[in-house]
Each structure stands twice: as C-alpha cells, then as structure tokens.
N, C-alpha and C positions, 0 to 999 in steps of 0.2 A: 621605333615606337617611342612616343613621348612618355615620360614618367607619369605625368598627369593622367593621360589616357589609361595607362596600365592600372593605376590604383582606383580610378573611377569605376572600373568593373567590380572591384572588391567592395567598394563603398556601396554600390547599388545592391549587391547581394546582402550586405549588412542591413541596408534599408528595407529590403523585402523581408528579411528574417524578422526585423523589428515589427513590421506591419502584421505578420502572421502571429507572432508570439504575444504581442500586445492585445490583439483581438481575442486570442484564446484566454489571456488573463482576464479580460473584461467578462468574457462568457463564464469563466469559472467563478468569478466573484458574484455573478448573478445566479448561477446554478447551484453552487455549493455553499450557500450561506448556512452557517451553523445556528443552532438554537440560541434564543435570547438568554443570556446569563443574568440572574438577579442576585443582588448582594444581600438579600434578606436573611435574617438569622432567626431560627425558632427559639422561643423562650417559653418557660413554664413557670407557674406560680406554685410554691410548695403548698401541700394540703393543709399545713398548720396555719396558714394565713386566712383560711376560709372559716366562716362561722357555721353554726348549725343550720342557718337559713340558706346556705349555698352561695353567699356573697363574699367577695374578697374584702378583708379588713372590716368585717361586720362588727357592729356594736353589741350584738346579742351574744352574751357569754354563757349560754347554757351548755351543760355537759352533754356530749353525744359521741357516738362511735364513728370511726372512719367510714364505715359502711353508710351510716346515716348522712354524713357530710357528702359523700360521693353521690348518693341518691338525690340530695337537694341540688348539687351542682349539675347533675345530668338533666334535671327538670328545668334548669334555668338556661334558656337558649343563647343568651349572650355571654356565657361564662368563658373565661380564657382556657388555654391549655394548662392542665394541672400536672405537676410533677408526680410521678408514680410514688406511692407511699413506701414501696419496698423495692430494693435494688440488689443486684447480684454483681459479682465479678465475672468477667468473660475472658476466656482464652481462645483467641481466633487463630487457628492453625491453617494456613493456606498452602496447600500442596499444588504447586503450579502444574497445570495441564492434567489434573486428576479427572480423567474421563469416567463417566458413571459405570461403564461396563468393566472398568478395572476393579470396582468394588464388589462386583457380583461374585457369588460363590455357588458352584454347581458340583455337588459331591459325586454326581454320576458321570462327570466328564473325566474319563480315564486318561485322555491325552490333551490336556489343556495347552493352549498357545502360551507364549512367554508372558503375555499380559493378563492371562486368565487365572482365576483362583489363587491370586497372590496376596489378597487381603482378607483372609478368613476371619480375622478378629472382628471385623465390622458385622458380618452376618451372625457370628457367634454371640456377640454382645447384644444385638437386636433380639435374637431368639431367647437369650437367657434373661434379659431385663427389658421386656417390651415397654414398660412405663418409663424407663430411664434413657432409652436410646431410640434414635430415628435415623433413617437413611432415605434420602429423596434424590430425584433427578433435579439438578440445579441448572435451570435453563438460562443461558446468557444471550444477550442481544448483540448482533454484529455491530461493529467489527470486533472480532475476538482476539485482539492484541492485549497483552497483559496490562499496559498502561490504561487503556480505556476500561478494562474490566475493573481495575482498582478504583478508578473514578466512580464507576457505577455502584460498586460495592459500598463505598463510604458515603456517597451522596444520595443513593436511591433513585437517581435519575437515569435517563436513557442516553447512551453515547450517540454521537453523530458520526456520519460517515467520514467527514473530513477531519475529525479528531485524530484519525490514524496517522496523519502526517507528522504528528508530534511524538511518535512512539520512541524515537531516539533522543528527543530533547524535551524531557518531561518538564513542564512548567507548573508552578505552584497553583493549586486549586483555589479559585477565587469564590467558590460557593460554600454554603454551609455544609458541614459533613459531620459524621459521627465523631471523628477525632477532635474537631474543634468544639463540639458540644461537651466532650469530656473535659478538655483543657480549660475552656471558658468557665466551667463550674468549679475549677480548682482541683479536679481529680487528675489522675496521672495515668499515662499510657507508656508502654515499653515496646520497643521495636527490635526484632531480630530478623536477619536475613536480607532479602532483596532491598537494595537501596532506592528502588523506585518510590517506595513509600516516603522515604526521607526527602527525596527531591520534590514530590508532590505536596508534602506537608512538612516543610522544614521548621525547626525550632518548636515543635509540638511535643517532643518526646522527653519523658523523664529520664530514660536511658535508651540509647540507640546503639546497636551493634549491626550496622548495615554494611553489606558488601556489594560490590558491583555485579550486575546481573546478566551481562551479555557475553560472558565467556562460555559459549554454548558447548565447547569441547570439554569443559571442566564439569564433571558430574558430581563431585564430592566436596569441594572446598566449602561452598556456602552451607551445604547440609551439615557437614561436620562442625562448622563454626556455630551454627544454631544449636546443634546437639550439646555442644560444650557449655552453652549458657542457659538453655531453657529449663533444665531441671532445677538449677539453683534459683531461677526466677520464680518457678512454681512454689518454692518454699517461702519466698518473700511475701510480705503483706502490704507493701507500700505502693501497689499499683491497682488500678481498676480494670484496665484492659491490657492484655498481653497479645501482641501481634507477632507471629512467627511465620515467615514466608520461606518455604523450601523450594529449591529450583531443580533438584536432581532429576525428577521424572520428566519435566519439560525439556531439559537439556538432553536426556537420553532419547526423547522423541525426536528432537531436532537432529541429533547426530546419527542415531541408529534406526529410529522408527519404533513403533510400539511392539512389534513382533521380533524381539531381539533379546539375547541373554542379559544384556546390560539393563534393559527395561525390567526384566524379571528380578534382577538384583536390587534395583532401586525400589521396586514395589515391595519386595520382602523387607527392606530396611524401613519403609514407611509402615508396614504392618507391625514391625517390632516397636516403632516409635509410638504408634497409637495405643498399643497394648500398655506400654510403659506410662503414657500420659494418663490413661484411665486409672492406673494403679496409684500414680502420684498426685492425682487431682484432689484438691481440697473440696469439702462438701459444698461450700458456698460458691464454687466456680462452675460456670457453664462452659462446656467444651464444644466448639464448633470446628470441625475439620471440613474444609471446603476446597473445591477446585475452582479456579477462575475461568477456565475454558477447557475444552477437550483437545483433540488433535485429529488429524486426518488419518485415513486408513493406511494399511500396509501394502507395499508392493511385493508381489509374489515372484517377480523375475529375479533370479538369483544373482545375475551379473550386474544388475542395477542396485542402487542403494534403496533403503526403505524410506518411508515417508512418515512424518510425524509433526507436520506444521500446523499452524493456526493463523487466524486473521480474517477468514472469510465467514460465510454464513451457513455452511453445511451442518447437518445435524450432528455429525461426529465432532465438529469443532464447537458447537454450542452446548452440547450436553455434558455438563460437569456433574460433580457429586457433592452432596451436603450430608455429612454425618454429624449428629448432635448427641451429646451425652451429658446428663445431669444426675448426680447421685441421689438427689431428693425427689426426683420424678418430674416428668413433664405433664402438661395439660393435654386434653384431647381424648377423643374416643377411638373406637376401632377404625372408623373410616379415615380419621385424621392422620393416623400413624401408618397408613398403608405403605408397604415397602415399594419404593420406586415411583411414588406419586410425583408429578411434575410441579415444581414451584419456580418462581421467577427470582433471578438474582437481585432485582430491584427491591425485593421484599426483605433482604438481609438488613439494610440500613435502619428502617424503622423498628425491626425486630431486636437488633442489638441495642439500639437506643432505649427501647422499652425495658430490656433486661438490665440496663445500667441506670434506669430511673430517669432518663432524659427524654425530651420530646423528639419526634422524628425530624431529621434535617429539613430545612425549608424547601429545597427543590425535590424532595422525595416524591415519587409516584408509586411507591411500593405499598403492599398490603402487609398486615401483621401476620407472621407465621406463628400462630398460637400453639401448634403442636410442639414447637421447640422453645417455648417459654415455660417457666415454672408453673406448677398447678396453683390456681388462685381462685378466690371467690368470684361469683358472678359479677358483683359490682366492680371489682378491680379489672376484670376482663372488659367490661363495658367502658370503663374509664380509658383504658388503653385504646380501644376501638374509637371512642369519641375523640381522643387526642389526635389520632391518625386522620380522622375525617376533618377535624378542624384545621389541621396543617394543610391538607390537600385543598380545602376550601380557600384558605388564605393564598395558597399558591395560584389557584385558578383566578382569583380576583386580581392579584398583582400582575400575573402574566397578561391578563386581558387589558390592564392599564398600560403595560409597556410594549405590547406587541399585538398585531391584528392577524396573527397567523390562523387563529381559530375564529370562526364567525361569531359575532356577538350573540346570535340566537342560540347556537350550540353551546357556547360558553355559559350563557344564562341558564340553559337547561341543566347543565352539569352542576353548576353552583347550587341551583334550587334543589337538585336531587341529593347532593351531599348534605345540605342543611336540613332537609326533611329527614334524612337518615340519622342525623345527629339528634333530632328531636325525638325520634322513635326509641332511642336508647333508654329513656326513662320508663318506658312501658314494658321492659323486659325483666322478668323475675325468675323464671324457671330455666333449668338446663335445656329443656326442649325449645323454649322460646329463644334462648341464646343461640342454639344451633341454627335456627332459621335466620336470626339476625346476622350471624356471622356469614352465612351464605349470601344474604342480600348485600352485605358490605363488600364481600369479595367480588360479586358480579358488578357492582357499581365501580369499584376500583379498576376492574378490567376494562370497563367502558371509558373511564378517564384516561387510562394508559393507552388504550387504542386510539382515542382522539388525538393524543399527542404524537403517537407513532405515525398517523396518517399525514400530519401537516408539520412535522418537526423541522423539515427543511423548507424554508421560504424561498420561492423562486422570484427573482427580480426579472420579470418578463421583458421590461424595456431594455435593461442592460444586455440580456441574451439576444434580443432582436438586433440591437445596435451592433453587437459583436458579430453576429451572422452577416449583417450587411457589410461590415468592414472586411471580413474574410472573403465574401463574394467579390467585392470590388478589387481586392488585391489579387485574387486568383484570376478573375476574368481579364482584367487589363494586362496583367503580366503574361497571360497566355497569348493574348493578341500580339504583345511585343515579341515573344519568342517564335510564334508560329506565323505571324503576319508580316512584320517588318523584314524586308529583304536582308539577307545576311550581309551583303556588301555595304548596307547603309548603317549597320549597328556601330561600326567604329566612329562614324561621323557623329552619332548621338553622344558617345562618351568622350569625344574630343571637344564637344561643345560645352555650353554653360548649363546644360540640363541638370546634372548631378549637383554642382555647387548651388544652383538656384533652389533645388529641392531641399538641400540642407538648410539654406537660409530661411526658406518658408517654414520648415519644421521648427527652427529656433524661434521664429516670430510667433508661431502658434503656442509654443511652450511658455514663452515670456508673457504672452497675452493671458494665458490660463493662470499663471502665477499672479498676475496683476488682479484678475477677477477674484481669485481666491483671497488675496490680501484685503480686498474691499468686501469680502464675504458675499459675493454675488453668485457663487456656485457652491453646490453642496459637496461634490466629490471631485477633488482636484485630479486624481488619477484617471478617472473616467473621462473628464474633460480633455485632458492631454491626449489620451488614446483616441478619442472620437475626433478631435480637431485635426491631429496629425494624420490620422487615417483618411479622413475626408479630403484634406489638402493633397495628400499623396495620391489618392484616387483621381482627383481633379487634374493633377499634373501628368499622371500617366495617361489619362484620357486625352489631354492636350497633345501629348506625344503621339498618340495613335492618330488623332485628327491630322496632325502635321504630316504624317507619313501615310495618310490614307490612300493616296494614289498608288504608292508602291505596294501597299498591303493588298489592295484589290487586284493589282496586276499579278502579284505572286499567286493569289488564290485562283485567278482565272487561267493561269498558264497550264494547269493540268492537275489531275488527281495524284495523290501520293500512292506509294506502293501498298499492296494489300496487307503485307505484314505490319506496316506502320499503322494502318487504320485499325487492324486487329489489336495491336499492342495498346493503343489508346482505349479501345473498347474494353480490353481486359483490365486496365487500370481503373476505368470508371465502374466496371462491374465489381471489382474488389472493394470499391468505396460504396456502391449502391447496396451491397448485401449487408452492410453494417446497420441497416434499419431493421434487420430481423435478428432476434435473439438466437434462433436456431443456427443461422449462418455464422454468427459471431462465435458460437460454441465450436463450430466445425471449421473455423477460418483457416487453420493450419493446412488442412487438406485442400481447401479451395485455392489458397495462394500457391501451393506446390503445383497443382494442376495448371494454373494460369501461367506460371513462370515456365514450366516445361513446354507448354503449348506455344508460347511466344517465341522461345528459343528454337523450337522445332520449325516454326514458319521461317525464321531467319535462316536456319540451315537449309531448308527446302529451297529458299530463294537462291542460295549459293549453288546447291545441287552438285556437290563434289563428295567423293568418298570421305575426305577428311572432315568436312562439316557434319556429315551424317554420323561418323564415328564419334566426333566430339559431342553431338547431341545424345547419342546412346550412352556415352560416359556420364554426361550430365544427369540423365535419367537414373542411372545406377546410383550416383551419389545421392540424389533426392530420395531414392528408396532406402538407402542406408540411414538417412536422417529420420526416417519415419519411426524407427525403433526407439528414438530418443524423445519423441514428441510427448509421449504420455497422454494423459487425458484429464478431464475435470469431472466433477461429480455429476453434472447434468447429462453426461454422456452414457448414463445408465449401465449397461452390461460391461462397458469398458472399465468403468470405475469399480463396480462391485467385484469384478474378476481380479482386482488387485493391480491394475495398471496405472495407478496414479503417478503423478510426477514425483520424482525422488529428490532427496535433499542434498545429494552430492557426496555422500560418504562412500568411497570407492571400494569395490570388491577387487580381488586379485586380477581378474580378467580386465576390469575397467582400468586398473592401474597400468597394466601392460599396454593396453590400447593408447592410453594417454601418453605414456613415455614414447611409444613407437611413433605416434602422430607428430609429436613435437620434434623428435629426433629427425624424422624425415624432412620436416619443413626447414629446420636450421641447417641440415646438410646441404639441401638445395640452395638455400640462401647464401651460405658461405661461398659456394662456387660461382654464383652469378651476380651478386650485388656489390662486389668490390670491397673496399676497406670498411664500409659500414656493416658488412656482414659479420665482422668480428663481434660487434656489439650485440647483434641478433643471436649469435651463437652463445655468448656469455649469458645473456638473459634467459635463453632457452635452457641452458645447463642448470642455472639457478632454479628455474621453475620445476624441472624434472627432479632435481635433488630435494626441493621443497616437498613434493609429493612422496617421494621414496622414503625420505627420513621420517616423515610424519605418519606413514601408513601403518594401520593396524594397532593393536593394543600394545605392542612393544615399541612403537614409534616414539620419537622425542618431539613433542609439540613445540617446545621452546626453540630447539634447533631448526625445526621446520619453519617456524615463523621468522627466524633470522634469515633463512635462505630466501623466503618470499620477499622480505624487505630488500635483500640484495638484488633480486630480480627487478623490483620496482625502481630501485636507484639506477640500475643500468638502463631501463626503459626510458626513464625521464632524461638521463644524460644523453642517450642516443637521440631522443626527440629534439633536444636542444641542438645537437650536432647536425640535424637535418638542414638547418638554416645556414650551414657553412657552404658558401658558393665554391664550386669547382669548375665552372664554365662548361659543364657537360649537359646542361639542360635539366628539366624538372622530372624526367621519367624515373630515374633511379631513386631520388629522394622520395617520390610518391610510393614506389614499390616498398622501400624500407619502412616508410611510415605505415603502410598497410600491414607489414609483418610485425611491427611493434604493437599495433593495435590488436593483432591476432594474439600475440603473447599476453597482452593485458587481459584479453577475454579468457584465455585459458587459465590464468591465475585466479580470477574471480569465480569462474565456473567450477573450479575444482577438478580433481583427477577424474571423477565419474563422468563429467560432461566435457572435459577438455577435447576429446575427439570431435565433438560437434563443431567446435570452432575451426578445426582442420577441414572438416567436410564443407563448411561454409566458404572457407578460403579456396578450396578446390573447385567448388561450383562456380565461384566468381572467376577463377582462372580459366576454366573451360569456356564460360560465356565470353570472356575477354578475348579468347583466341578465335571465336566464331566471328566477332565483329569485324576484324580486318579483312575477312574473306568476302564481305559484301561488295557488290559491284553496282555501278550506275551506268546503264546503257553500254554494257560490255567493256567498260574501262576498268583497268586494275589500279589506276592512280588514285591518290587521295581525293575524296569528294567530301567537302565540308558539309554539304546538305545531307549526305547519307550517313556519315559517321556521327553527326550531331543531331540526328533526327530524334523525335520524341520516342520512337520505339526503343532506342538504346536506354534512355532515361527511365522509361516505364519498366523495362526488363530489370534494370538495376534496382529500382524502387521495390518491385515485387520480390526480388531476392532478399533485399534488406528486411522487408516486412516478414517474409516467410521464415527467415532464420532466427527471428525472435522466438518462434514456436520450435524451430528445428534444434535450438539449443536448450530445450526442456522447459521453456517458460509457457505460461498461459496468462491471459488477461484476467486473473483473479487474485485477490489479496492472499488467499490461502496458499498460493504457490510461490510466494516470495520467500526466498531462503536468506534470512537476515544474517546468517553466519558468514555469508560471503564478505561482509565488512571486516570480519575479525580473523581472516586467514593469515594475515601478517602481523597479528597482535592487536591490541586494543588501541584504536586511534584516539580515544578520549583521554589517554594519558599523555598526549602530545599537545603542543600549543595550538595546533590547528586541527583539533580533534573532530569537530563537527564538519568543517569543509571536507576533510579527508573521508569521513564516513559517507557523506553525501556523494562525493566523487566515486568512491568504490561501488556504492550501490547503483549509481547511475551507469557505470560501465558494466556491472553485472547484468542489469536489466536491459540496457539499450546499447550494448557494445556492438551489436551487429549493424544497426543503422549508422552508428558512428564510423565503423570500419568501412562499410560500403560507401558512405558519403565522402570520406576522405580519399577514396580511390576512384571517384567519378571521373576526374580528369584523365585517367588511363584509358577510358573508352575512346577518347580522341587521340591520345598520344601513342597508344600501344601498336606495335607492329611496324614492319618496314615501310608500309605505305601510310603511316599515321601522320598527324600534324607535326610530330616532333621533327620530321624531316624537312619541314617548311619554315617560313620566317616567324619571328616572334609574334607579330600581330595575328597571324593565322592561328598559331598555337593558343594564344590567350583568348581569341574570339571563340574558338572551338570549345575551350574549357569553360568559359563563361556561359555559353549557350547551354551546354550539358548540365552544369551545376544549377542554373536557374530552372531548367526543366525538371531536374531531379527534385529540387525543392518544391516545385509546383505539384509534383505527384503526391508528396506527403501532405502538402497544404490541402489538396483535394480530399484526401482521406480524413484529415482532421475536420474539415468542413462537414463531411458526411456524418462523422461521429457526433459533432455538435448538433447538427440538424436532427439526427436520430434521438439524441438525448432530449431535445426540445419537444419532439413529437411524442416521445414515450415518457414524459416526466411524471406521469401518474400510472405508468405501467407496473404490473406486478413485479417484473424483473428489472426495474430501473436501477436498484442498488446492487443487485446480484450480478447483472450482465452488462447493461448499457453504461452505467457510470464507471465501473472499472475499465471497460474497454476505452472509454473516452480518456481517462487518465493515462493509460498505457500508450494510447495512440499519440497523445500530446507529448509524452516522454520520447517516443520514437521520432516524432517530427522534430523535436528540439535537438536530439542527437544527430539526425540526418542533416539539419541545417548547420549545426556546428561542424560536422564532418565535411560538408561541402565547402564551408568557409575555410577550413584548414587546408583542404586540397587545393582550392583556388588560390589562396594566399601563398601556399608553397610553390605553386606553379608560377605565379606572378613574380615571386622573389627570385626564382632561378632563371626566368626568361630575361634575356638581356634587353635593356631599354632601347638600345640602338642596334641596328643590323651592322655587323662588322663587314668591312670591305674584303672581298676575296683576294 
C-alpha cells in the first residue's frame, strides 16, 4: 500500500467531519442568535434643577415644595427621568441557591427534612414586624446558572439561552447596570464573596474581597471569609451598596443535595447570619437577602447520591427567595406584603436603583417592587413609577431602531401604551387611585416583558436552511459512496487525484471568499466559506458518484442485503426520526436501549449458535443494569416526583465499592492480555481508585485525592502518546489500549458514583464485538469485507454510543450537567491552560461515551481470528475506513434530524426546554464520535505497514 493512498483515507474522513461540523456551526449561528445588546446608559436629572413650573433649568424662581415640583414634572409629558429626592443605602446579601421552600417554616412539622424549618428567623421577623419585613418567591428566568442570574439581577434584563456557554468564562458586562449607575455617579460599592461579580464588573468596587467560586467541594471557605469582613463593613459609612455573595448552600447542594445533614448545617449558619445582620443593620440601610436560583429535587435511592443542581427551567430551579428588611418600614398594604407572593428577578434592578436614588438601568424590563421600598408620599411613588416607564419607553424606541425582532406595529402599540401610562400619573392623587395605577403599570410591564420573551431569539431562516441543505448533501452523497460504490473500487478512488483535487478546490473557495471580503462584497465571511466549500464538496462527491454510477447500479441490482442489515438501518433512522417529538426525546434512553438490544438480537439470530445467543443474553443483562443509573428528568412526572432524578456523583459506600471493583476487574484483565502497554493501564487505574478512596466521605483528604487524580491523568496522557510507538504487530492492540484509556478517562470525570456505568458500557461493547466475528456469508467462516463492514455494524455501534450517554447518568437538559466534574483534579483555572483544560474535561464528562466508541470502531473490522487483521494492509485500512465513515454518517443523520426538528419547532412551547438542549447535546455527541473515529482510523493507518512484506 502506498503512503499516499493510506493517508488519503484519513484526509477524506477529516474532510467529511469538516462538512458536518461547519454546517452545524452555520445552523447554530442562525438558530441561536442572542438578543441585541445596546450601549445606552440611563441618566437622571436632580430634582433641584427643576423649577416650580416643572421644567429643567427654569427661569421661574418661585419657592415651592418637592411635592409641587414633582406634580408639575408629572404633568409635563416631555420631562426627563428625575433622580429620586431621597435615597438609602442597600446591603444585598446573595445566598447562592436559596430556594424558597428553604425559608418556609411549619411549626407543625415534627419530622422536617434536612432543608426544612432551618431558617426560622425569616418567618419570625415577618410575623413580628410585618411593616419592616417581606418574604417573596423570587422567580428566575432560565437558564438558571449563577452567571446569567447575576447579569439579570444587575441589568434587569432577560438572559438568553446561549449565554449559558460563558458560565466558566465570565466576560465583562457591556450593558448598563446597577453597579455602573452607582459608580458613574461617584458613589461606592463594596464586594464580598463570589468573584463572578468582579469578573463581570471589574474595576467598579471601592473594596473587593472576592474568592473563586467553583470549588464546589469546599462548603465553608468563601462563607467564612465573607463573615470575617461583612460585620466590619456594616459599621463603615463610606459605601452606598454592599454586595455579599455566600456560596455554601449552593456547594452543599452540588455535593450532597438538599436533603443532607450538610445542607442543614449550612442553612442553620445562614439563619444565624440573617439574625445577626438584622441586629447590626443601621437604620438607613435596606437589607435584601436573595437567592439567585433554586436547585433540583432530592434522590431517594440511598445507594445513589443526592441531587442539587441547577441550570435548567424546572420550577425547583427557578423558584428562589427574596427576604427584605428595613428598620423604618416599607410601603405597601396587606395584599402587597402577602407571604410567598411571586415576583420576578428582573424587578430587582429597578428596585435597588430606586432605593439608591438612581434611574433604572437602560436595558431593564423589570417593574418596581414597591413593597420592598421605603414608605413614601404618593408623589414620590408616582415619580419612581414614571421614571421606570420612561426608561422602558426609551428602551423600546432604541431597540426598535437597532433590531426588527419585534414587529413595528406591536412595538408602536407598546410605546404608545407606556407613554399613555406616563401621562396618567399626573391624575393620581389618593391612595386608592395609586393602587389602581400601580396595578395598571404592573400589567403593562408584564406585556412588555412577555413581548420580548416571545421573540428574544432572532432566527436567521436563510442560514438555517442553507445549513440543512449542506448537511443533506454531505450525508446523501457520502451514503451513496459507502453503500453504492463497490468495495473493490474504493482503493482506486483514493489512489487517484480525487482527494488532492478536493483540497485544492477547497483552498480556491476559501481564497475567493477572502478576496470578496477584502473588497466588502460579502456580509459574512464565515458563512460564505462554509457555503462555498460545502457546495463545492457536494459537487465533487456528486461527480464521484456519477463516475462510478455503473458500478453502483450493478451492486444495487445484484441482490438485497440481509434482513438484519435492513433492520439496523431502519433502527438508526427510527432513532433519528423520533427526535421530532418532545415526548420521545424525553424517553430516548429507553428507546435507544431497546433498539440496540434488538439489532444485536437479530445479529445473534443470524448466527444461530449457542454462543451468540448467550452473548446476546449477557448483553441484555448489562443493559438492564445500566437502567438503574439512567435516572430521569422533571418532565417524566412520577419518576421525578418519586425522587429518582439524576444524581451529582457524590458516592455512597456501596457505590464506592462498585466503582473500585469495576475498575479493578478491568485493569486485571487488561494487564493479562494487552502486553507491555497494560502496565500503564494498571497504574492509571490504581491512581483512579486511590483518588476515590482517599477523597471519600467527610474524613477524606480532598487535596490528596486531587493529586492522585492528576497522577491518573498524567499516566493516561503519557500512555496515549506511547500508543503511537510502532511495534510491527498491527493496530489491534493499540486500539484496545486506546479504548481502555478512554474508559479510565470516563471513570475519572464521572466520579465514583457513576464509574461502574463506564465499565458496563465497556462490557456491552465487548459483548457486541464478540458477536460480530460470528457472522457468516453464504456459509463461509472466512473474513468477508462486505459482512464485517456492513452498515449494520456501524448502526449498532452508533446506537450503543448514543445510548450510553444516558446509561452513564446524563440527560439532554442543562439542569443535569454536573459542573463539579471539571474540578475533580483541582482547579484548572490556576494553570496556564485553564480554560482549554476545563473545556476538555467537561467534554469528556458529557461525551466520553461517543468518543470511546468512536475510537474503537476499527475493532469491528479487526477483531477476531477471521478479522481483517489477518489479511493485507490494504484490506485492513479499507475495512476500517468504510466502518468509520458509516459510523460518522450515523451521527450525521441524527444531527440532521435534530436540526430539522429544531427548525420545525422553533416556536414550540418546548423549544428551549427540550428541543434546543437536545440539539446541543447531539452536536456534542457527533463531534465526539467524529473525533473518536478520526483517532481510531489514524491509529490504524499509523500501525498498518505501507508496503506488504515478502514472506
């Protein structure tokens, strides 16, 4: 085999991967556009600059009261936003993940759960001083990750779905916000706790004591540090806003879940803090104690860990708490201070701004929470409401100028409604009229907010349709290449100039696009490159099909394929077709398990030997074992409410024993059968087991555990490098070791609680791998390239790779993502390559199964005594290339189905809760599968000799 021909196979796989991923990128850019960000800044004019006629810088110098001035200003429709005549200091205490039900107190509950009745100070204060204290449900908008919550809290705007991607890499807020409003006016803000605030708003703080926030195993360091500073800060008078962000409750939820003694401890500490805050609070300071989000429910299965995650849109994740206290008394009547009333988190920004005497931030869509503002005269209340309406009107006008997301008619209707409501303020005099006016303003603000919620994501239909076309072209023509061109003709294709010509054509397209961009003849360079290279690649593949059409028609006319092969294709397409239904997406784990089991059953039935049937029975038993790890999501009703949500990975004693036993069994077998490379697998496995054992339980040593995890990763990386050392024995053993290394990588990021699932996935693949060599063609026991490299093998492997995403405890929802997996070996952000390491670890955690199965695809052709490994180099590489391309096509089909489903359902009620997360996770799985297939094919090509040795 010539070196050129060998590597042309790999280049073609890279080419195909580029076509799929670039088309997906274009689709994502059309589908996941975030909202338009405006650079406007709200400004207000001090009341002192107005005359008694209500005009700014008036020449009339008659004496009048502030109330008279405000009345005149309200009667003047063109007046600017006016700075509030009175202002207070604000202490904003953010208790991360303070779910509302944590604050409830039921004295009749004799056996409370660990998170119940732990904050009695809140209910006691509200009952004792109803005019001074308030407790509300504080409703967050998804996604409920901390970074997006902080953005919404300080800007008053709604977060977008795609903002979540920046949760680990907070970038400076470019919009107007409460903190900037304070600093720009010359006032001062102090920060204590979570450093996300400092990263979002750097150089704004008069004093900052920020600590890193992602050490989710550390429940106390940040909280203790805040405690050591906050009481001294409360005594100082040089600040206007004090922000203190506690993390212990959130970290307890991530590590242990809400129903755990550690959560009870953290909530009791929070109770003591709030009590102490109230005692130490100066009279002129308003205290707001808030949660930025909630957390998911608790798992009742004792052997599994508890759940306490957030990020999605379940009610438990969205329902936080807002407790307010002011020693001089709040405004509002009985209905306004109703315990547990729902208020929106977007309302906090304009409310805090009003308390500080500043205008609402420019992008705010929030309403004023008057029940948590100081008691004030009617005219002052009207001024605050008028300021809020004027700011919203300005935002509507500016947004309409910059974006066409909202129709001009609807926008004009909203603008006219807000202006009319502003004019009505001058006609309000009594408390009864004020209550009606407040209700009307609240309803209007809900309409404005609802209008933006409906159309906040702008779909680029043209980009989406182009991307779908490119995906369809790539999948269709490559399917014909793999299923139509006779196997014996494929080497001729790759020994010709087809691949080099394709690369030259791609380079010409890219150069042409850059030239057009230089002369400003195209709007989007990236889209132009993707579209042109995709179309040219489709044309070249079409030309290849036309050139070999005679051979294709002859192959298709020779006869029908085996029933099991047709069924496997049907199963693969069925697994893709069901993605248009939200109900089937929710239950996809069970569907994939059934399809994989059925496909392997038909393969075993085709063999019809006792060995094949026993292997199939063993495979079914393994799949049953994985069921107990699948968990479920909130939409699954009884499954969720009974406490079977997916857990976070904090292992019980039984789970630890299972993890240690599963890894020990794998490394024991590996050491015996994989030669000298087995030593590396054994060492990495020992490090992994020691990492879990040393860090387990409350008496464990987290620092030593993290060091052992680093040792395991170093061995894995070193062994992966050694896989490329040639020993002249062929590619089979390096592929096996590569699969074992990826297995160990999966166990490390999954944690001890879910490490056995990686072993079950490995075992299911091993069983399937041993059924494949038993397949026969026309009674022959010899190697058959057509049989061993048929699409049924690739479909089975793809179904297994897709299923074990669910089998390892994942679900296609944001709330099930366990971010702590990034930090099991320490904090990557303290290393020079912190962000890439974090991304890589999270990628392996989420998509390690498609990566592992992709890297071992070549074994489908090489495994067994009658495999391609016993034949010549060209046959080996041809078999591996055919299977890798078919495997990649399986995932490309599923991605196309997800993209088409998202396009069809772009205005569906469940688009952001079900279809969009599924699209993102499927793209990640496809990327991992393509990467794994490339690794496996490259490793095979590297170890296959270029020339056949003479015997």
